[in-house]
N, C-alpha and C positions, 0 to 999 in steps of 0.2 A: 519930207526933209532930206531923205537920202537921195531922191531923184534931183532935187534942187541943188544939193551939194555937188553931185556929179556933173550937172550942167554948168554950175559956176566954175568947177575945177576945169572942165573942158574949155570954157571960154577964157579962163585965166591962164591956161597953158600957152596961149598965144602971146601973152605979154610977160608972164612970170617964168622964173626958172623952174624946171620940172621938179627939182628937189623941194622948192617952196610949196609947189602944188601938192606933192605927195605928203609933205609934213602936215599941211592943212587938212587933207583928207583923213590922215591917221588920227589927228587930234579930234576930228569930228566923230569918227567911229569909236574912239576911246571914250569920248564924252557920252555917246549913246550907250555904250556898255556900262559905264559907271552909273548912269541914270537908271538903267535896268536893274543892276545889282542893288542900288539904293532902294529902288521900289520893292524888290524881293525882300530886302532886309526889313523894311518897314512892315511888309505883309507878315513876315514870320514873327516879328516882334509883336505885332497886334494879335496874332494867333496865340503866341505864348502868354501874352497878357490876359487874353480871354481864358486860356486854359488855366492860368494861375488863379484867376478870379473864380472859375468854376471849381477848381481844386480846393480853394479856400472855403467856398460855400459847401462843397462836398465834405471837406474836413470837419466842418462844424456839425454836419449831419452824422458823419461816422463817429465823431467824438461823442455825440449824444447817444448814438446806438451802442458804442463801446461802454460808456458809463452805465447805460441801461443793462447791458449784459453783465457788467461787473457788480453793480449795486442794486439792480432791479429798478422797475419804473411802473407808473400807472398811466403814462402818456400814450393815448391811443394811436397818435400819428407815428410815434417811434415804434410801437408794437406792430403797426401795420407795415412799416418799412422792413422790419426784421422778418416778418412773415413772408413778404414779397421777395426777400433776399434768401429764401429757402432755409431760414433758421427754424429748427423744429420747435414751434410754439403752437399750441391749440389756437385755431382760428377765432374762437369766441372768447379768447382770454382777455380779461380786462386788466390783469396785473401779471407781471413776470417776476420771478425771484432772481437775485443776483448769483454770480458764480460762487461767491463765498457761501451763500446759503445752500446752494445746490451741492457744493463740495461737502458741506457739513452733513446734509441729508445722505449723500453718498457714503460718507464715512460711517454714519449710523447704520445704513443698510449693509455695508460691508462688514461691520462689526457683528451683525446677525448672520448674514449669509456668507461673507467672504468673497474672494475672487472666484470667477467661474470661467472655465474653458470648455467651449461647446464643439460639437462635431469632430471629436477625436476619432481618427481612423487608425486601424492597426496597419503598421508598415511591414510587419513580419509575423510569422506564426508564434504562438505562445510556447515558451519552453515548458514541456510537461513536467520536468523534474524540479525546476525552481519557480515556475509561474511567472518568469520575467517576460515582459511584453514591450514592444517598441511602438510608439504612436506618432502620428503626424497631425499637427494642428495648424490650420491656415491663419487664424486670427486669435489673439492680437499679434502684432509684429513689433518688437520681439515678444516672446512668450512671457518673459518675466519669471521663469521658474529656476530655482537654484537647486544644486545637488543637495540631497538630504531632506528636501521638503516633503511633507506628508500630504497626500491627496486622497479624497474620498470619491470613488468612481461609481456612477450609476449608468444603466442603459438609458439612452436619450430617446424621448418621445415627446415632442412639443405639440402634438395635435390634441389640443384640449377637447375638441369635439368628440374624439374617440377615446376619451379618458376611461370610460367604463369598460372598454374592450382592450385596454393597454395591458401588456404582459411584461412591462419593464421591471427590472429587479436591481437590487443593490449588489454590485460586483465585489467590493471590498475596500480595504484600506491599503494604500500602496505608498512606497517611498521612491523618490526620484533618484535614480542611479546616475543617469547622464542626461544633460540637456544641451542641445546645440541647434541653433537656428530655429526651425519649426518642428524639430523632432525631439522626442523625449522618451527615455527608457525607464520603465518602472518595474519594481518587484514587490511582492506582497510583504507587508509588515509582519503578519502572522503566517506561520507555515500552513499550507493548504493540504487537506486530506484528498482522497481520490474523488469524492463527490464534488467538492468545491473546485478542484482542478479541472474536472470534466466540464463543469458549468462555465468556468472561465474560457475554456477552449471553444465551447459551443456558442458562446455569445457573439453574434455577428452584427448586432445593431451598432450605430455610432454611439460613442460614450460621451458623457458629460462629467467634467472633473471639478471638484470643489476643494478649496484649501481649508474650508471649515464645514463640518457636518451640517447640512441644512436643518434648520429648526422647523417646528410645526406650529407657527402662530395661529391665532384664531381665525385670521382672514384667509388662510391658505386654501380652505375649501368653501369659502363664502360664495353663495350663489348656486351651489350644486344641489340638485334635487336629492330627496331622500332615497329614491331608487338607485341613483348613481352612487351615493355614499355606501349603500348596502352592498353594492357590487365590488367596489374598490377597497373597502376597509374590512379588516377582520371582524368577525361577529362579536368578539369579546370587547371591542372598543368602539364599534359603530354607534352604540347607544349614547356614549358620552359625547360624541361629536354632534349627534342629533339634538341633544339637550343643551348644548353649549349656548349660553346667553338667554335661556328661558327664565322667566320669572318664577320664583318659588315663595312659599309662605315661610314664616319664621320657624315653623315646626318641620320644615323640609318636604312639603308637598308641592308638586308642580301645579302652577295655576293653569286651569283649563284642561288638565289631564284627567280623562275619565277612567284610566286604568287603575288609579289609586296608588301609583308608584310613590314611594317615600324614600328619601335619602337616609343613609345610615348615619349614626352619630359622627363617625370619622369624616364622611363626605360633607355633612352639615358644618363641621368645624373647619375643614380645610378647603372646600371647593365652593363655598357660598360667600359672596361679597355683599356688602350693604351700601345703600345710597340714602342720602337725606331727602327731604321734600323737594329740593331744587335739582336733584339728580346728581349731586356731587358724591364721588366715591369716598367712603369713610375708611379710616384705618382700623386696625384691630382694637385699639383702645376705645374707639367711639362706636364700635359695632352695636352696642346696646341701644344707641340712639337712632339706628337705622329705621327707616320707614318702608323701604323697598329692598327686596333681596333678589339676587340673580345667581344662577348656577354657572360656574366656570369650570370647564373640563381641565384636568391636570395636563400640564405640558411635559413632554418627554425629552430628556437629553439623550438623543440617539447615539452620540459618540460614546458617552459613558455606558449606555445600555448595551451597545454592541461589544464594547471592551469587556464589560462585566460578563456578558454571555460567552464571549470567547474564553475568558478565564475559567468560567464554570464548565464550559465544554472541554477545555484542556484538562481540567481536574477530572471530569467524568471519563474522558478518554484514558487518562492515566490510571484511574480506578479500574476501568474495564480491562486495560492491559495487565494491571496487577492481578485482577481476578482470573484472567485467562492464564497468566503465568502460574498462579496458585493452582488453578484447575489442572494445568498440564503436569505440575509437580504431583498433585494428588492422584492424577491418573497414572503417572509413572509409579508412584508409591503403591497404588492399588494393584497394578500389574505385578510389582515386586511382592506385595503381600499375598496375592493369589499364588505366585510361585512358591513362596514360603509356606502358604497354607497347603498346597499340593504336596510339598516336601514333607511337612509335618503330618499330613494325612497318610502318606505312604509310610512314614516312620511309625505313626501310630498303628497302622495296619500291621507292620512288621513286629512292633512291640506286642500287639495283641496276639499275633501268632506265637511269638516267643513266650508270652504269658500263658497261653493255652498249653504249649509244650511243657513249660515249667510247672504249671498246675498238674498236668498229667504225670510228670516225673515225680513231683512232690507226693502225689497220691501213691504212686508206686513205692517211693522211698518210705512214706509213712506206713504203708502196708507191710513192706519188708522189715521196717523197724519194729512193727507190732509183732511180726513173726519172730524176729530176733529176740524181742523182749520175752515172748513166750518161751522160746528155746532157752534163754538165759535163766528164766524163772525155773524151768524144768531142770536145767543143769544145776542151779543153786539147790533145788530140792534134792536132786540126786547126790550132789556133793555133800549136803548136810546129812542125808541118810548114810552115805558112805563113811563120812567122818564118824558119825555116831556108831555105826557098825564096827568100824576100825578101832574106835576107842574101847568098845566092849571087848573086842577080840584081844586088844592089847592088855586090858585088865586081866582077862582070863589067862592070857599067856604069861603075864607077870606072876599071877598067882600060882600058876602051874610050875613055873620055873623056881619060884620061891619054895614051894613045897618040895620039889626035887632036890634042891640044894640043901635044904635043912635035913633032909633024910640022908644024904651022902656025906657031908662034912659039916664041921661046925662053922658057925658064923664068925668070920674074922671081925676084929675090933673096928677096923676102918671101913667095914662094908656098910653100904647104904641101900635102902630099898629102891627098887626100880620105880620109875615114874612113867606117866603116860607119854611124856615127851621122849623119854629114852625108848619106850616101846615103839613109838612112831619112828 
């Protein structure tokens, strides 16, 4: 058509004005362009119509899949399409649960276990004075941790095959001090002693964080062999884990147990459940109607247990410190008492020496007093003899003088006889 148009234009140029020829050629080419654009428009419209039809068909499929995810389904075709679209569904699944049911199960699981943050790595060294530590956690994003939240930290070891050789341990209860992006700063809720602080510093394994202390349900060690349980559990509690779920008789004897082990009255009352003939669990009021009995190990609230142990330990530490202080005071008092004893001993020794000297002086004084008493007695005897002799001499002198006076002159009227006193 283009060649024909050009030939016609060439031939027409001999008879028409060149403007008319040019206008005719332009109209032709514009018509060809319009036809081409119209064809492309129709092609694109057909493609969009087909895409719309495919999208509508796909929308119906996706809607069915979405409804299946929301509400669950038993349609094998829908389940197969979901599996092929990399939705995590077991390949042999004949039925899937809806998001609402799964969320409900997740809430029930979180109520028991709570949220978990795995693979927590230390971003800085542990502060030996306060026990504060900074951690980095890659997932989830964001972390969802708030300041003041309480977390329970364990060393992480997810290799169940090596569970019997695992040396993981409980690190402690921590409080969130700061949380930003994928970094969180924690500090211990309870003050750490030197041993606990050193254990925190030496822990190099990745940590796993729980906002609820993990429980120990009966299925936690399901499937583990007896030899494994004996290695990973304390000897005091391994027996209760091994006997969990075993059938017992009404009087507390284990069925098929040749050791003759019998439950105590308390265990029989609190750790044995009863079932009817159809296998339904019976309540305490209907326990007398039970036909089958089963032992259930006691479950432990580790959060309460650790808190109680921490309180008891704090009390014991306070008692030990009080005893140490009392001991120090008693030792100081003993040292003071020994000094006083030494002083009193020296004083007693000096007083003994003084007593010895005083006893010696007393004996001398008593001897001297005896001598003086003898001398006084002798003096009194001599004095008595002298007085007696003097009295006799006085009498004789008085008599002599009286006789002499009578002989020489008469006795005056007022004269009086001499007395011993006057003689003396």
